[in-house]
Each structure stands twice: as C-alpha cells, then as structure tokens.
N, C-alpha and C positions, 0 to 999 in steps of 0.2 A: 504494500500500500504506500503510495506516495501522494502528497498533496501540498499545495501552497497554503500558507497561513496568512490570514489578513492581519493578525496581531503584529507581525513583523514583516517588513517589506520584502526581504529575501530570505525565505525560510522553507524548508522541506522536512517532511517527517516520513519515516519508514517504520514498519512494524516487522519484528523478527521473532522467531521462536528459538529459544536456546537449545542447541543441539548437544548431544552427549560428547561429541569430540571437542567441544569447547570447555569441558570441565577439567578441574585439577583434582588431585587425590582427595581433597576435602569435599568433592562433589558440588562445588560451586564454580562459576565461570572463572577461569584462570585470568588474572589481571591483564595479561598481554592481549587477550582476545577482544577486549573492549576497543582496542585500536581498530580492529577489523570492523566492528560495529560502526565506529565513527566514519570509516571509509565508505561503507555502504550508504550512509546518510549523506556524506559529502558528495558522492557521485550522483545521488538522486537530485541534490540541489544543483549541481553543475549541469546535469542533463536538462533541468528546467530552464536554465539560463542559455542553453545551447552552447555551452562553453566547457565541456568536459575535456578530459585529457587529449583525445584526438584533435578536437577543435583548438585547444591551446597550442598544440604542436603545429597545426596547420597555420596558426596565426603568427608563428615564428618565435613563440615563447614556451619555455618550460616553467613549471611552477613548483619547485621542490618545497617540501615541508622543512622549515628550519627550526620550528619550535612546537612542542606538544606538551600539554598539561592535562592530567586527569586527576579527579578527586573522587574517591570511592566513598559512598555513604552506606549502601546496603548491597549485599551480594545478589547476583542473579543465579537461578538454579535450573536444572534440566527441565525442559518442557515449558518453562515460563515464557509468556509472551511479553515482549518489551517494545516500547516505542523509542526511537532515536530521532530527536529533532536537531537539525543543523540550521544555523542562522548566520548570515554574514553580518559582522559587526564592524569591520574596518575594510576599506578598499582603496583609499587614496595612495598609500605608499606600500601596501602589502595587502594580502588577502587573509583576513583573520576570521575564523569561523568558530562560533560557540556551539556547544552540544549539550543536550540534556537527555539522559537515558532514564526512562520511567517505566514502572510496571503498567502494562496495558489495561489491567482491570482496576487496580486501586489508585493509579496515578502517583504512587509513592516514588520519589526521586531515588534512583539507584546510584547514579554517577553524573558528573558534569565535567566538562573540559573545554579546551580550545586547541586549535591548530593554527599555525601561522605559515603562510606560503609567500614567497617572493617571486617576482618575475625575473627570469634569466633570458636574455637575448640569445637565441640559438646560434645566430651567425657569429657573434663575438664571444659568447660564453661569459658575458659580463652580467652581473646582477644589476637590475634597474633600481634606482633609488626612488622612483615614482612608478605607480602602476601604469602600464601602457594604455593608450586610448581604447584599444579593443575591449578591455575590461569595463570601462565606463560605458561603452556602447552596449555591451551585453547586459549591463545593469540598468540601461535606460536612462543614464545620467548624461546631460549635456555638459561638456567641459567648457570652461570660460577661458 
C-alpha cells in the first residue's frame, strides 16, 4: 500500500508484514532490518515524485546516503503489520527524509529516523553543495 498524505507535502506510506527472516535470536526484528524498511518507504516516495534511482541517474546525479539515524522505541515481531511513513523535510542543499514506523493496528510508534542524501554530479564525481534544479522540478518548486 502506498499513498500520498495531505498532512505533509511530500510524504508516502507503505504497509509491510514482518517476515521470519527479519528476526534475530530474540524473535524480534533485528535492528539492521529497519534500514530495509526505510528503503522500501523511500523508494515509494521517490516513485511518487518520478525521481527514483533510475531517474536520478538519468538526470546525471547520484544521491548517496551520507547520514542515517534510527531511534528504537518498541520492537516489531513476526507477522506484525507495520506502516512506514517517509516524508521529505529538507531539499535545498540535501535530501533529508524523516521516517516513522508504527504498528498498523494500534498506531503505536515503533521507531523513527532520518536519512540524508546529497547530490553527486556523475560527470565530475563532485558533491553538489546545493540540490540540482531537477530536484526542485520534481518537487514542484519554482527556483528564484
């Protein structure tokens, strides 16, 4: 399930079911697998903008993640349905996305985090200190 949210301008949400292969020996989701859940939501968001990784590359830029933060509040367990919301919160000089993972039934927050990506010009392999015009275009923002 993927949807735009009206509460935030650029936001997408996916619903996932926790699989057995995501569990650790304590039978809860291994902390590293939350990064995979963020990626699923991030790709849903970028798809809605028509600027996912293939489109980024076609525009002449790669967008590596340079920073990742996760805060765990409650563990997710096998079979649990979770919602992962991804929202763009910064775009001028970098692409920063905030995430919230909640239980699909109760709405209880399980985890929250952020990722930060920067544009890298593929031709020069140089990091851009401002986001390229194509990102503003995809976000529907006119640059002055």
